N, C-alpha and C positions, 0 to 999 in steps of 0.2 A: 811621334805624330807630326814631326816636321818634315815628313815625306821620306825619311830614311828607311822605313819599313813599317810593317803592320803594327799598330798599337795594340798591346795586349790589355784586356780588361784587368783592372786592379793594379796595373803597373804603369804609372805615368811619370815619365822622366827619370826613372831609376836606371842605374847602370845594369847592362845586360849580364845575365848569369853565365858561367863558363860554358854550360852546354848550349846556351843560345849563341855564344860567340862562335862556337864550332859550326853551328848551322849557318850563321851568317857568313862565315868565311867560305863554307862550301857554296852557299848560294851566290856570293859575289863572283866566284870563279865559274859558276855554271851558266849555260845559256838561257836558263829560265829566270834569270834575275830580273829582267824587265817585266815578265809576267808577274812574278812575285810583288814587284813594286806596284804594278797596276792593280792587282788584287788588293794590296794593302790600301791604296787610295780609294778604291771602290768600297772597301769595308769601312774606312773612315767616313766616307760621305754617306753611305746608306745606313750603316748600323751604329756608328758611334756619334751620338747626338750631343754629347757632353759640352763641347765647346759652344754650340749654338744655344743650348739650354742655359749654360752659365752666362753667356752674354745677355740673354733675355732676362734672366734673374737679376743680374746687375742693373740693367736698364729699369726694370720694374721697381727695384728697391730704391734706386736713385730718384725716380719720378715720385714714388710714394713719399719718401723722406722730404723731397723738395716741396710737394703740395702740402704735406702735413705741417712742415716747418713754417711755410708761409701762412697757412691757416691759423696755426697757433700764435705765430707772430701778430697776425692781424687781431686775433682775439685778445692777446695780452696787451696790444696797443690800444684797443678799444676800451679795455678795462682801465688802463692807466689814464686815458683821456677822461673817462667817466668819473674816476675817483678824483682826479685833479679838478674837474669842473665842480664836483659835489663839494670838495674841501673849499674851493676858492669862492664859489658863488652861491651854491644851494644852501650850505650849512650856515654861512653868516646870515643869509636871508631868513632861514628858519629860526635861527637864534633871536634875530630882531623881532620877527613876528611873534614868536613864542614869548619873548620878554614883554613886548607890548601887551599881548593877550593876557599874560599871567598878571601883569600889573592892573590891567582893567578888570580881570576877574577877581583879584585880591580886593580891589576897591569895592566891587559889587558884593562880594562875600562879606566884607566888613559892614557895608550898609545894611545888607540883609540880616547880619547878626545883630546890629543895633536895633533894627525894626523888630526882630523877634524878641529881643530882650525887653523892649517897651511894650510889646503886646503881652508878653508873660507877666511884666509887672502890672499892667492894667488888669489882666485876668486875675492875678493874685489879689489885687486891691478889690476887684468886683467879688471875688469869692469871699474875701475877708468881710466886706460889707454885707454880702448875702448871709454869711454865717452870723454876723452881728444882728442882722434883722431877724434871722431865725431864732436866735437866742432871746432877743427882745420880745418876739411874738410868743415864744415858749414861756418866758417869765410872765408876760401879760395873760396868756392862757391859763397858766398855774394860778396867777392872782385871780382871774375870773372864776376859775374852778373852786378855789378855796372860798371866794365870796359866795358863790352859788351853793357850795356845801354848807356854809354858815347860815345862809338864808333858808336852805332846806331843813337844817337842824332847828332853826328858829320857828319856821312853819310847822315842823313836825311837833315841836314843843307846844305851839299854840294849838295845833289840832289835838294833841294828846290832852292838853288842859281843857279844851272845849269838850272833848269826849268824856273826860272825867267829870266835868260840870254837868254835861248831859246825862251821864250815868247817875250821878248823885240826884239830879233833878228827877230822873225816872225812878230811882229807888224811892225817893220821897213820895212821888206821885203814886207809885205802887203801894207803898206802905199806907198811904192815906186811902187808897182804894181798898186795901185789905181791911182797914179799920172800918171803913164804911160797909164793906161787905160783911165784916164780922158783926156789925150792928143788925144787919138784915138777916143773918143766919140765926142769930140768938132769938129771934121771935119764935 
């Protein structure tokens, strides 16, 4: 490919085979040597695109790696700066704010807890007082009921006694009436 002869496909830079040497030796001595040389150059320029393609591929890979490498370096640098800023500035501020907020929140929770305990104690006392009042009312009601039942029994006994007296009185009255009637019937 260096202009010494036509490059054969699949054979780049290898030593020529013995049969090729004979042909080259014959070609060197013949008058068609310049024609063969020209045909080889034309072939290389028109049909053998490997050197051009390899150069383009190398250029593309180099550009791609350079751009990619720079982009990744920028991303990594940005990440490093962000992490540094976070560790140095944001994290301590967050810790301070969080500590202050947690302290304040803890105080509020303790105050709320104390208030809830007082409310629960008051509710418990109110419930206990209410239960005591209910028990007192129940005892009072039971006492009234027992007194009412005694009064009813006394009244019932009085009514029963009056009823017996009235019955006895009526019996006496009817027996007197029978006696009087018996006097009239015997005539």
